[in-house]
C-alpha positions, 0 to 999 in steps of 0.5 A, a space after each residue: 296572350 295565355 302563356 305570358 308570365 309577368 315577373 316583378 323584381 321587388 325589394 322593400 315595396 310593401 306599400 306599393 307592390 299590392 296595387 302594382 300586382 292588381 293593376 297588372 292582373 287587370 291588364 293581363 287576366 290570363 297571365 301568372 304574375 310572379 313576384 321576385 322578392 329580393 331579400 325584402 325587410 318588410 312585408 313586400 312578400 305577404 302583400 304581393 301574395 294578398 294581391 294575388 301574385 306568386 312569391 319567390 323569396 330570395 336572399 338580398 343580392 340585386 335585381 339582376 340576381 333576383 330576376 334570374 333566380 326567379 325566372 328559373 321558377 317559370 313555365 316557358 314562353 314570353 315573359 313581361 318585366 315590370 318594376 315594383 312601383 309602376 303605375 300605367 298600362 304595359 299591354 302595348 308592349 306585349 302587342 308590339 310585335 317585337 322580340 324585346 319591347 322597352 317601355 319609353 316613358 312619355 313624360 319624365 318625372 324627377 331623376 338626377 342629372 341624367 349621368 347614369 342614363 347617358 352613360 348606359 346609352 353610350 355603353 349600348 351603342 359602343 356594344 351593339 350599335 343601338 341607339 337606346 332612349 330608355 336604357 334603364 327601363 325595367 318595363 320590358 317584353 320579351 318573346 320566348 326567343 328573347 327570353 332564351 337569349 337574355 337570361 341569365 340577366 346581368 347582376 344588379 341594376 345592369 340587367 337592363 343595359 346588357 339585356 338590350 345589348 344582348 338582344 341586339 348583338 343576337 339579331 333580335 327585334 328590339 323596339 322602344 314603345 312610348 307609354 304613359 307610365 309613372 313610377 316612384 321618381 328618385 330625387 336629387 338628394 342623398 339617397 337618389 345619388 347614391 342609387 344612381 351612382 349604383 346604377 352607373 357602376 352596375 351598368 359598367 360592370 355589366 357591359 364587361 367580362 361576365 361569367 356564370 356561377 354555380 348557382 347559374 347566376 350571371 356575374 361581373 368578373 372583376 378580378 382583373 383589378 388585381 392587376 393594380 398590385 404591380 406589373 407582375 400581377 397586371 401581367 398574370 391578370 391579363 392571361 387569366 382574363 384571356 382564359 375567361 373570355 375564351 376558354 373552353 369547357 377543359 379543366 385541370 393540367 391533364 385536359 388542357 395539355 391533352 387538348 393542345 392549344 387552349 388558353 389553359 395551356 397559355 396560363 401554364 406556359 406564361 405564369 411560370 415565365 412571369 414568375 422567373 422573369 420577376 424573381 430570376 429564379 427557377 424556384 420563383 417560376 415554380 411557386 408562381 405557377 403552382 400558387 396561381 393554379 392552386 388558388 384558381 382550383 379553390 375558386 369554386 365557391 363564393 369567397 373561398 379563393 379569397 379566404 384562402 389568399 387572406 390566410 396565406 397572405 399573412 405568412 408571406 406579407 402579401 398585399 390584402 386590402 383588395 382582397 378585403 374589399 372584394 370579399 364581401 361582394 364575392 360572399 354575397 355573389 355580386 361579383 366573381 374573381 374569375 381566372 383573371 383574379 384567382 390566378 394573379 392573386 395566387 401568383 402574388 403569393 408565389 412571388 411573395 414567398 420567394 423573398 420570404 422563404 429560405 431555400 428549404 421553405 421554398 422547397 417545402 412550399 413547392 412540394 406542398 403546392 404540387 401535392 395540392 395540385 395533384 390532389 385537385 386532379 384526382 378529386 374535387 377540392 370542393 368535395 374535400 372541404 365539404 367533407 371536412 367539418 372545420 374546413 366546411 364551417 370556415 368555408 361556409 362562414 359569410 356566405 349567403 344560403 
């Protein structure tokens, strides 16, 4: 298969990657082999290059993110995915004739109690109706059509689970192929349980709401968890989640209002109404709506909205625990707030400010937020931050390149 490309995701696999690359080259002499080095701290990249692979060096983010970023560097055509510690022959996958062919290990080695795999099977069945025996198998052949359908893949170890769901729901031919493969098993020790727990969590997140960020990485939207802060936040999170799931390309007040009935218009009406019902004040309605919109306007780069929230929360005594917990994952581009998160956290700031500020203080806050909203309609707030040295440094702090 002359136009086949092989993509191997690897992290800290210096001892094994060389043999894996050489074995793949023997099986597919005409294929280009590319290793997506997911921020390895050992000599993985060098070992892969010495074995004949092209290496795409990436920051440490996760398996799915590494596959997505490296896939963009490849030429068109079918794609074979392989784990870095594989032993065995993958040619039958490419010869199966399916759009998505998944390797099913003939013999199980090591592993845990099957909880992560069982949950992944159930998620695939629930979302697509397909019964998968090996939902977490990283050995996969994708036709050109399947590649276009499935990429960008979901983040982390959830990439395989969501890939199967996406392919089945697109009406593609998905098959599992029994192969005599081996790889490094994870044992029933602390490291093994941590790995499988992470697989389980990331598979769950991969099957929930997703969005593509500024880099083209597909991430789980987790901001809806801000609803745990109380009924008003939960209501705003629900409205924001509807916008995450069903919004169109419209951005800004003018475009939403000009289009008519959109999820953005729903937010413009519902969020101030939630503020009014909660505070019983017109100023509460206005502050809630404006603060929710302001934080949403800032949610255009990793960590930006959460940093703004934490800075403002100090002054209005808003809860900070959830934001502190999410910030490192947002900065490392492992999750996204989405409209559900930015709107609900912004609304919390507005609601808290009603009780903390005097009438004159509330008027000043409304004026400042209205000015920020108007400014965001005229120029890009992200560009403005980038052009302001102090704001630029604060904004970039903790973010990966």
